[in-house]
PDB file as gemmi writes it, atoms N, CA and C in Angstrom:
CRYST1    1.000    1.000    1.000  90.00  90.00  90.00 P 1                      
ATOM      1  N   MET A   1     -51.053-191.454  30.641  1.00  0.00           N  
ATOM      2  CA  MET A   1     -51.593-191.199  31.828  1.00  0.00           C  
ATOM      3  C   MET A   1     -51.406-189.800  32.304  1.00  0.00           C  
ATOM      4  N   LYS A   2     -52.450-189.145  32.673  1.00  0.00           N  
ATOM      5  CA  LYS A   2     -52.313-187.755  33.255  1.00  0.00           C  
ATOM      6  C   LYS A   2     -52.501-187.761  34.764  1.00  0.00           C  
ATOM      7  N   ARG A   3     -51.455-187.160  35.442  1.00  0.00           N  
ATOM      8  CA  ARG A   3     -51.537-186.981  36.883  1.00  0.00           C  
ATOM      9  C   ARG A   3     -51.599-185.529  37.388  1.00  0.00           C  
ATOM     10  N   SER A   4     -52.077-185.155  38.606  1.00  0.00           N  
ATOM     11  CA  SER A   4     -51.983-183.945  39.137  1.00  0.00           C  
ATOM     12  C   SER A   4     -51.396-183.999  40.607  1.00  0.00           C  
ATOM     13  N   PHE A   5     -50.316-183.450  40.814  1.00  0.00           N  
ATOM     14  CA  PHE A   5     -49.823-183.320  42.129  1.00  0.00           C  
ATOM     15  C   PHE A   5     -49.819-181.932  42.807  1.00  0.00           C  
ATOM     16  N   THR A   6     -50.927-181.523  43.069  1.00  0.00           N  
ATOM     17  CA  THR A   6     -51.054-180.152  43.724  1.00  0.00           C  
ATOM     18  C   THR A   6     -50.304-180.105  45.044  1.00  0.00           C  
ATOM     19  N   TRP A   7     -50.210-181.159  45.943  1.00  0.00           N  
ATOM     20  CA  TRP A   7     -49.499-181.089  47.116  1.00  0.00           C  
ATOM     21  C   TRP A   7     -48.091-181.230  46.918  1.00  0.00           C  
ATOM     22  N   MET A   8     -47.568-181.563  45.772  1.00  0.00           N  
ATOM     23  CA  MET A   8     -46.128-181.773  45.631  1.00  0.00           C  
ATOM     24  C   MET A   8     -45.440-180.370  45.247  1.00  0.00           C  
ATOM     25  N   THR A   9     -46.259-179.243  44.951  1.00  0.00           N  
ATOM     26  CA  THR A   9     -45.633-178.086  44.252  1.00  0.00           C  
ATOM     27  C   THR A   9     -44.632-177.549  45.362  1.00  0.00           C  
ATOM     28  N   ALA A  10     -45.051-177.577  46.688  1.00  0.00           N  
ATOM     29  CA  ALA A  10     -43.937-176.950  47.502  1.00  0.00           C  
ATOM     30  C   ALA A  10     -42.707-177.722  47.552  1.00  0.00           C  
ATOM     31  N   ILE A  11     -42.824-179.114  47.477  1.00  0.00           N  
ATOM     32  CA  ILE A  11     -41.648-179.785  47.314  1.00  0.00           C  
ATOM     33  C   ILE A  11     -40.921-179.805  46.148  1.00  0.00           C  
ATOM     34  N   ALA A  12     -41.405-179.602  45.102  1.00  0.00           N  
ATOM     35  CA  ALA A  12     -40.932-179.489  43.665  1.00  0.00           C  
ATOM     36  C   ALA A  12     -40.296-178.133  43.616  1.00  0.00           C  
ATOM     37  N   ALA A  13     -40.985-177.208  44.155  1.00  0.00           N  
ATOM     38  CA  ALA A  13     -40.364-175.796  44.000  1.00  0.00           C  
ATOM     39  C   ALA A  13     -39.146-175.730  44.842  1.00  0.00           C  
ATOM     40  N   ALA A  14     -39.214-176.322  46.156  1.00  0.00           N  
ATOM     41  CA  ALA A  14     -38.144-176.212  47.091  1.00  0.00           C  
ATOM     42  C   ALA A  14     -36.859-176.652  46.338  1.00  0.00           C  
ATOM     43  N   GLY A  15     -37.191-177.959  45.867  1.00  0.00           N  
ATOM     44  CA  GLY A  15     -35.921-178.722  45.135  1.00  0.00           C  
ATOM     45  C   GLY A  15     -35.473-177.894  43.822  1.00  0.00           C  
ATOM     46  N   ILE A  16     -36.181-177.424  43.138  1.00  0.00           N  
ATOM     47  CA  ILE A  16     -35.896-176.691  41.870  1.00  0.00           C  
ATOM     48  C   ILE A  16     -35.262-175.380  42.210  1.00  0.00           C  
ATOM     49  N   LEU A  17     -35.867-174.791  43.164  1.00  0.00           N  
ATOM     50  CA  LEU A  17     -35.205-173.486  43.579  1.00  0.00           C  
ATOM     51  C   LEU A  17     -33.720-173.553  44.094  1.00  0.00           C  
ATOM     52  N   SER A  18     -33.570-174.776  45.039  1.00  0.00           N  
ATOM     53  CA  SER A  18     -32.272-174.904  45.701  1.00  0.00           C  
ATOM     54  C   SER A  18     -31.259-175.407  44.649  1.00  0.00           C  
ATOM     55  N   ALA A  19     -31.700-175.882  43.530  1.00  0.00           N  
ATOM     56  CA  ALA A  19     -30.934-176.265  42.457  1.00  0.00           C  
ATOM     57  C   ALA A  19     -30.587-175.243  41.397  1.00  0.00           C  
ATOM     58  N   THR A  20     -31.532-174.279  41.125  1.00  0.00           N  
ATOM     59  CA  THR A  20     -31.313-173.256  40.174  1.00  0.00           C  
ATOM     60  C   THR A  20     -31.032-171.871  40.576  1.00  0.00           C  
ATOM     61  N   LEU A  21     -31.526-171.439  41.711  1.00  0.00           N  
ATOM     62  CA  LEU A  21     -31.152-170.091  42.227  1.00  0.00           C  
ATOM     63  C   LEU A  21     -29.966-169.707  42.473  1.00  0.00           C  
ATOM     64  N   PRO A  22     -29.097-170.710  43.126  1.00  0.00           N  
ATOM     65  CA  PRO A  22     -27.592-170.335  43.153  1.00  0.00           C  
ATOM     66  C   PRO A  22     -27.026-169.925  41.921  1.00  0.00           C  
ATOM     67  N   ALA A  23     -27.368-170.729  40.789  1.00  0.00           N  
ATOM     68  CA  ALA A  23     -26.831-170.302  39.358  1.00  0.00           C  
ATOM     69  C   ALA A  23     -27.191-168.918  39.114  1.00  0.00           C  
ATOM     70  N   ALA A  24     -28.410-168.570  39.555  1.00  0.00           N  
ATOM     71  CA  ALA A  24     -28.906-167.216  39.153  1.00  0.00           C  
ATOM     72  C   ALA A  24     -28.199-166.081  39.947  1.00  0.00           C  
ATOM     73  N   ALA A  25     -27.726-166.426  41.135  1.00  0.00           N  
ATOM     74  CA  ALA A  25     -26.774-165.639  42.014  1.00  0.00           C  
ATOM     75  C   ALA A  25     -25.337-165.607  41.530  1.00  0.00           C  
ATOM     76  N   GLY A  26     -24.969-166.278  40.523  1.00  0.00           N  
ATOM     77  CA  GLY A  26     -23.560-166.308  40.152  1.00  0.00           C  
ATOM     78  C   GLY A  26     -22.840-167.434  41.097  1.00  0.00           C  
ATOM     79  N   GLY A  27     -23.695-168.496  41.539  1.00  0.00           N  
ATOM     80  CA  GLY A  27     -23.101-169.590  42.329  1.00  0.00           C  
ATOM     81  C   GLY A  27     -22.964-169.287  43.770  1.00  0.00           C  
ATOM     82  N   LYS A  28     -23.325-168.135  44.237  1.00  0.00           N  
ATOM     83  CA  LYS A  28     -23.237-167.854  45.707  1.00  0.00           C  
ATOM     84  C   LYS A  28     -24.677-168.021  46.345  1.00  0.00           C  
ATOM     85  N   GLU A  29     -24.697-168.696  47.747  1.00  0.00           N  
ATOM     86  CA  GLU A  29     -25.966-168.714  48.219  1.00  0.00           C  
ATOM     87  C   GLU A  29     -26.594-167.435  48.585  1.00  0.00           C  
ATOM     88  N   MET A  30     -27.963-167.485  48.377  1.00  0.00           N  
ATOM     89  CA  MET A  30     -28.734-166.503  48.544  1.00  0.00           C  
ATOM     90  C   MET A  30     -29.467-166.537  49.954  1.00  0.00           C  
ATOM     91  N   GLY A  31     -29.687-165.242  50.524  1.00  0.00           N  
ATOM     92  CA  GLY A  31     -30.423-165.279  51.738  1.00  0.00           C  
ATOM     93  C   GLY A  31     -31.910-164.810  51.464  1.00  0.00           C  
ATOM     94  N   GLN A  32     -32.620-164.542  52.537  1.00  0.00           N  
ATOM     95  CA  GLN A  32     -34.027-164.383  52.348  1.00  0.00           C  
ATOM     96  C   GLN A  32     -34.210-163.123  51.628  1.00  0.00           C  
ATOM     97  N   ALA A  33     -33.486-161.881  51.843  1.00  0.00           N  
ATOM     98  CA  ALA A  33     -33.838-160.629  51.027  1.00  0.00           C  
ATOM     99  C   ALA A  33     -33.560-160.945  49.634  1.00  0.00           C  
ATOM    100  N   GLU A  34     -32.364-161.508  49.177  1.00  0.00           N  
ATOM    101  CA  GLU A  34     -32.071-161.944  47.873  1.00  0.00           C  
ATOM    102  C   GLU A  34     -33.150-162.737  47.152  1.00  0.00           C  
ATOM    103  N   LEU A  35     -33.490-163.871  47.762  1.00  0.00           N  
ATOM    104  CA  LEU A  35     -34.543-164.805  47.220  1.00  0.00           C  
ATOM    105  C   LEU A  35     -35.932-163.974  47.092  1.00  0.00           C  
ATOM    106  N   GLU A  36     -36.209-162.975  47.964  1.00  0.00           N  
ATOM    107  CA  GLU A  36     -37.578-162.208  47.798  1.00  0.00           C  
ATOM    108  C   GLU A  36     -37.361-161.363  46.571  1.00  0.00           C  
ATOM    109  N   ALA A  37     -36.163-160.841  46.503  1.00  0.00           N  
ATOM    110  CA  ALA A  37     -35.862-159.770  45.263  1.00  0.00           C  
ATOM    111  C   ALA A  37     -36.016-160.322  44.021  1.00  0.00           C  
ATOM    112  N   LEU A  38     -35.372-161.599  43.942  1.00  0.00           N  
ATOM    113  CA  LEU A  38     -35.326-162.351  42.711  1.00  0.00           C  
ATOM    114  C   LEU A  38     -36.676-162.796  42.316  1.00  0.00           C  
ATOM    115  N   LEU A  39     -37.724-163.154  43.240  1.00  0.00           N  
ATOM    116  CA  LEU A  39     -38.850-163.782  42.968  1.00  0.00           C  
ATOM    117  C   LEU A  39     -39.928-162.816  43.097  1.00  0.00           C  
ATOM    118  N   LYS A  40     -39.857-161.580  43.435  1.00  0.00           N  
ATOM    119  CA  LYS A  40     -40.924-160.474  43.710  1.00  0.00           C  
ATOM    120  C   LYS A  40     -41.731-160.255  42.570  1.00  0.00           C  
ATOM    121  N   ASN A  41     -41.435-160.526  41.116  1.00  0.00           N  
ATOM    122  CA  ASN A  41     -42.277-160.422  39.998  1.00  0.00           C  
ATOM    123  C   ASN A  41     -42.457-161.752  39.432  1.00  0.00           C  
ATOM    124  N   GLY A  42     -42.205-162.876  40.164  1.00  0.00           N  
ATOM    125  CA  GLY A  42     -42.287-164.117  39.615  1.00  0.00           C  
ATOM    126  C   GLY A  42     -41.206-164.595  38.817  1.00  0.00           C  
ATOM    127  N   ARG A  43     -41.350-165.985  38.550  1.00  0.00           N  
ATOM    128  CA  ARG A  43     -40.221-166.517  37.604  1.00  0.00           C  
ATOM    129  C   ARG A  43     -40.605-167.809  37.211  1.00  0.00           C  
ATOM    130  N   THR A  44     -40.062-168.230  35.826  1.00  0.00           N  
ATOM    131  CA  THR A  44     -40.444-169.302  35.396  1.00  0.00           C  
ATOM    132  C   THR A  44     -39.178-170.177  35.331  1.00  0.00           C  
ATOM    133  N   VAL A  45     -39.351-171.596  35.743  1.00  0.00           N  
ATOM    134  CA  VAL A  45     -38.293-172.497  35.989  1.00  0.00           C  
ATOM    135  C   VAL A  45     -38.361-173.595  35.155  1.00  0.00           C  
ATOM    136  N   GLN A  46     -37.238-173.906  34.382  1.00  0.00           N  
ATOM    137  CA  GLN A  46     -37.194-175.111  33.567  1.00  0.00           C  
ATOM    138  C   GLN A  46     -37.104-176.363  34.334  1.00  0.00           C  
ATOM    139  N   LEU A  47     -38.030-177.271  34.109  1.00  0.00           N  
ATOM    140  CA  LEU A  47     -37.943-178.627  34.735  1.00  0.00           C  
ATOM    141  C   LEU A  47     -37.127-179.811  33.872  1.00  0.00           C  
ATOM    142  N   GLY A  48     -36.371-180.496  34.545  1.00  0.00           N  
ATOM    143  CA  GLY A  48     -35.632-181.521  33.864  1.00  0.00           C  
ATOM    144  C   GLY A  48     -34.764-181.255  32.706  1.00  0.00           C  
ATOM    145  N   GLY A  49     -34.879-181.966  31.704  1.00  0.00           N  
ATOM    146  CA  GLY A  49     -34.223-181.787  30.417  1.00  0.00           C  
ATOM    147  C   GLY A  49     -33.641-183.178  29.922  1.00  0.00           C  
ATOM    148  N   PRO A  50     -32.954-182.996  28.770  1.00  0.00           N  
ATOM    149  CA  PRO A  50     -32.191-184.381  28.192  1.00  0.00           C  
ATOM    150  C   PRO A  50     -31.436-185.249  29.368  1.00  0.00           C  
ATOM    151  N   GLY A  51     -31.893-186.527  29.367  1.00  0.00           N  
ATOM    152  CA  GLY A  51     -31.389-187.391  30.242  1.00  0.00           C  
ATOM    153  C   GLY A  51     -31.841-187.302  31.587  1.00  0.00           C  
ATOM    154  N   MET A  52     -32.857-186.560  31.918  1.00  0.00           N  
ATOM    155  CA  MET A  52     -33.382-186.413  33.215  1.00  0.00           C  
ATOM    156  C   MET A  52     -34.771-187.317  33.369  1.00  0.00           C  
ATOM    157  N   GLY A  53     -35.261-187.781  32.186  1.00  0.00           N  
ATOM    158  CA  GLY A  53     -36.426-188.503  32.199  1.00  0.00           C  
ATOM    159  C   GLY A  53     -37.772-187.632  32.139  1.00  0.00           C  
ATOM    160  N   TYR A  54     -37.644-186.390  32.264  1.00  0.00           N  
ATOM    161  CA  TYR A  54     -38.895-185.515  32.058  1.00  0.00           C  
ATOM    162  C   TYR A  54     -38.322-184.201  31.642  1.00  0.00           C  
ATOM    163  N   SER A  55     -39.275-183.355  31.163  1.00  0.00           N  
ATOM    164  CA  SER A  55     -38.996-182.010  30.961  1.00  0.00           C  
ATOM    165  C   SER A  55     -40.235-181.081  31.108  1.00  0.00           C  
ATOM    166  N   GLY A  56     -40.154-179.723  31.298  1.00  0.00           N  
ATOM    167  CA  GLY A  56     -41.510-178.988  31.361  1.00  0.00           C  
ATOM    168  C   GLY A  56     -41.096-177.631  32.099  1.00  0.00           C  
ATOM    169  N   LYS A  57     -42.137-177.010  32.604  1.00  0.00           N  
ATOM    170  CA  LYS A  57     -41.874-175.665  33.096  1.00  0.00           C  
ATOM    171  C   LYS A  57     -42.735-175.561  34.394  1.00  0.00           C  
ATOM    172  N   LEU A  58     -42.250-174.710  35.250  1.00  0.00           N  
ATOM    173  CA  LEU A  58     -43.073-174.352  36.406  1.00  0.00           C  
ATOM    174  C   LEU A  58     -42.904-172.807  36.673  1.00  0.00           C  
ATOM    175  N   GLU A  59     -43.999-172.192  36.521  1.00  0.00           N  
ATOM    176  CA  GLU A  59     -44.224-170.763  36.664  1.00  0.00           C  
ATOM    177  C   GLU A  59     -44.511-170.402  38.288  1.00  0.00           C  
ATOM    178  N   LEU A  60     -43.631-169.770  38.781  1.00  0.00           N  
ATOM    179  CA  LEU A  60     -43.720-169.257  40.213  1.00  0.00           C  
ATOM    180  C   LEU A  60     -44.403-167.896  40.131  1.00  0.00           C  
ATOM    181  N   ARG A  61     -45.461-167.509  40.296  1.00  0.00           N  
ATOM    182  CA  ARG A  61     -46.056-166.366  40.316  1.00  0.00           C  
ATOM    183  C   ARG A  61     -45.845-165.487  41.581  1.00  0.00           C  
ATOM    184  N   ALA A  62     -45.843-164.196  41.261  1.00  0.00           N  
ATOM    185  CA  ALA A  62     -45.598-163.132  42.484  1.00  0.00           C  
ATOM    186  C   ALA A  62     -46.596-163.273  43.537  1.00  0.00           C  
ATOM    187  N   ASP A  63     -47.795-163.729  43.315  1.00  0.00           N  
ATOM    188  CA  ASP A  63     -48.793-163.772  44.320  1.00  0.00           C  
ATOM    189  C   ASP A  63     -48.732-165.083  45.205  1.00  0.00           C  
ATOM    190  N   GLY A  64     -47.507-165.901  45.025  1.00  0.00           N  
ATOM    191  CA  GLY A  64     -47.377-166.995  45.826  1.00  0.00           C  
ATOM    192  C   GLY A  64     -48.067-168.339  45.347  1.00  0.00           C  
ATOM    193  N   THR A  65     -48.661-168.184  44.068  1.00  0.00           N  
ATOM    194  CA  THR A  65     -49.024-169.460  43.461  1.00  0.00           C  
ATOM    195  C   THR A  65     -48.059-169.835  42.436  1.00  0.00           C  
ATOM    196  N   GLY A  66     -48.272-171.196  42.110  1.00  0.00           N  
ATOM    197  CA  GLY A  66     -47.450-171.868  41.105  1.00  0.00           C  
ATOM    198  C   GLY A  66     -48.321-172.648  40.079  1.00  0.00           C  
ATOM    199  N   GLN A  67     -47.807-172.864  38.945  1.00  0.00           N  
ATOM    200  CA  GLN A  67     -48.431-173.801  38.179  1.00  0.00           C  
ATOM    201  C   GLN A  67     -47.590-174.248  37.000  1.00  0.00           C  
ATOM    202  N   GLY A  68     -47.556-175.509  36.441  1.00  0.00           N  
ATOM    203  CA  GLY A  68     -46.570-175.847  35.538  1.00  0.00           C  
ATOM    204  C   GLY A  68     -47.072-177.343  35.022  1.00  0.00           C  
ATOM    205  N   GLN A  69     -46.297-177.876  34.197  1.00  0.00           N  
ATOM    206  CA  GLN A  69     -46.524-179.165  33.747  1.00  0.00           C  
ATOM    207  C   GLN A  69     -45.270-179.712  33.179  1.00  0.00           C  
ATOM    208  N   ALA A  70     -44.924-181.029  33.291  1.00  0.00           N  
ATOM    209  CA  ALA A  70     -43.838-181.850  32.876  1.00  0.00           C  
ATOM    210  C   ALA A  70     -44.258-183.014  32.106  1.00  0.00           C  
ATOM    211  N   LYS A  71     -43.508-183.316  31.227  1.00  0.00           N  
ATOM    212  CA  LYS A  71     -43.895-184.701  30.477  1.00  0.00           C  
ATOM    213  C   LYS A  71     -42.738-185.574  30.573  1.00  0.00           C  
ATOM    214  N   THR A  72     -43.067-186.749  31.077  1.00  0.00           N  
ATOM    215  CA  THR A  72     -41.962-187.738  31.019  1.00  0.00           C  
ATOM    216  C   THR A  72     -41.464-188.283  29.833  1.00  0.00           C  
ATOM    217  N   ASP A  73     -40.355-188.931  29.756  1.00  0.00           N  
ATOM    218  CA  ASP A  73     -39.893-189.409  28.442  1.00  0.00           C  
ATOM    219  C   ASP A  73     -40.851-190.565  27.915  1.00  0.00           C  
ATOM    220  N   ALA A  74     -41.598-191.255  28.811  1.00  0.00           N  
ATOM    221  CA  ALA A  74     -42.632-192.156  28.485  1.00  0.00           C  
ATOM    222  C   ALA A  74     -43.937-191.579  27.947  1.00  0.00           C  
ATOM    223  N   GLY A  75     -44.012-190.348  27.905  1.00  0.00           N  
ATOM    224  CA  GLY A  75     -45.273-189.493  27.471  1.00  0.00           C  
ATOM    225  C   GLY A  75     -46.223-189.085  28.330  1.00  0.00           C  
ATOM    226  N   ASP A  76     -46.020-189.537  29.638  1.00  0.00           N  
ATOM    227  CA  ASP A  76     -47.055-189.180  30.742  1.00  0.00           C  
ATOM    228  C   ASP A  76     -46.926-187.766  31.199  1.00  0.00           C  
ATOM    229  N   THR A  77     -48.064-187.114  31.292  1.00  0.00           N  
ATOM    230  CA  THR A  77     -48.111-185.737  31.679  1.00  0.00           C  
ATOM    231  C   THR A  77     -48.215-185.454  33.210  1.00  0.00           C  
ATOM    232  N   ILE A  78     -47.535-184.608  33.828  1.00  0.00           N  
ATOM    233  CA  ILE A  78     -47.555-184.317  35.329  1.00  0.00           C  
ATOM    234  C   ILE A  78     -47.910-182.812  35.495  1.00  0.00           C  
ATOM    235  N   ASN A  79     -49.054-182.614  35.958  1.00  0.00           N  
ATOM    236  CA  ASN A  79     -49.473-181.096  36.135  1.00  0.00           C  
ATOM    237  C   ASN A  79     -49.069-180.783  37.598  1.00  0.00           C  
ATOM    238  N   ILE A  80     -48.515-179.581  37.771  1.00  0.00           N  
ATOM    239  CA  ILE A  80     -48.189-179.296  38.963  1.00  0.00           C  
ATOM    240  C   ILE A  80     -48.969-177.716  39.336  1.00  0.00           C  
ATOM    241  N   LYS A  81     -49.624-177.796  40.441  1.00  0.00           N  
ATOM    242  CA  LYS A  81     -50.425-176.589  40.781  1.00  0.00           C  
ATOM    243  C   LYS A  81     -50.294-176.377  42.524  1.00  0.00           C  
ATOM    244  N   GLY A  82     -50.181-175.187  42.924  1.00  0.00           N  
ATOM    245  CA  GLY A  82     -50.131-175.084  44.472  1.00  0.00           C  
ATOM    246  C   GLY A  82     -49.562-173.749  44.808  1.00  0.00           C  
ATOM    247  N   LYS A  83     -49.241-173.705  46.027  1.00  0.00           N  
ATOM    248  CA  LYS A  83     -48.587-172.368  46.556  1.00  0.00           C  
ATOM    249  C   LYS A  83     -47.173-172.550  46.927  1.00  0.00           C  
ATOM    250  N   TRP A  84     -46.416-171.374  46.909  1.00  0.00           N  
ATOM    251  CA  TRP A  84     -45.003-171.500  47.311  1.00  0.00           C  
ATOM    252  C   TRP A  84     -44.837-170.295  48.076  1.00  0.00           C  
ATOM    253  N   GLU A  85     -43.644-170.291  48.865  1.00  0.00           N  
ATOM    254  CA  GLU A  85     -43.302-169.037  49.685  1.00  0.00           C  
ATOM    255  C   GLU A  85     -41.891-169.174  50.006  1.00  0.00           C  
ATOM    256  N   VAL A  86     -41.052-168.161  50.311  1.00  0.00           N  
ATOM    257  CA  VAL A  86     -39.662-168.097  50.681  1.00  0.00           C  
ATOM    258  C   VAL A  86     -39.833-168.051  52.260  1.00  0.00           C  
ATOM    259  N   ARG A  87     -39.240-169.077  52.968  1.00  0.00           N  
ATOM    260  CA  ARG A  87     -39.279-169.009  54.415  1.00  0.00           C  
ATOM    261  C   ARG A  87     -38.041-169.368  54.846  1.00  0.00           C  
ATOM    262  N   GLY A  88     -37.408-168.607  55.694  1.00  0.00           N  
ATOM    263  CA  GLY A  88     -36.007-168.871  56.272  1.00  0.00           C  
ATOM    264  C   GLY A  88     -34.853-168.880  55.189  1.00  0.00           C  
ATOM    265  N   GLY A  89     -35.051-168.164  54.240  1.00  0.00           N  
ATOM    266  CA  GLY A  89     -33.941-168.098  53.314  1.00  0.00           C  
ATOM    267  C   GLY A  89     -33.950-169.268  52.480  1.00  0.00           C  
ATOM    268  N   LYS A  90     -34.982-170.119  52.195  1.00  0.00           N  
ATOM    269  CA  LYS A  90     -35.224-171.193  51.371  1.00  0.00           C  
ATOM    270  C   LYS A  90     -36.428-171.285  50.676  1.00  0.00           C  
TER     271      LYS A  90                                                      
END                                                                             
């Protein structure tokens, strides 16, 4: 089964960034300026992994668009495409 969740990109990106960006900052919370600096050239984020039920990648481009794909352990493909932004330090 192939699914496309363009409307979920913002939700997915927010959850992924909140979980992964503190690690990129050495475990410290990042503010608006730090997040913008980290993402100004784009960033590729690994999704899921062993034991998570899915795995894939999400590319957050510098122009505020994002695209990626994840595959569930059952073999279903989830396509992700949409827009993202840093707002209020999140």
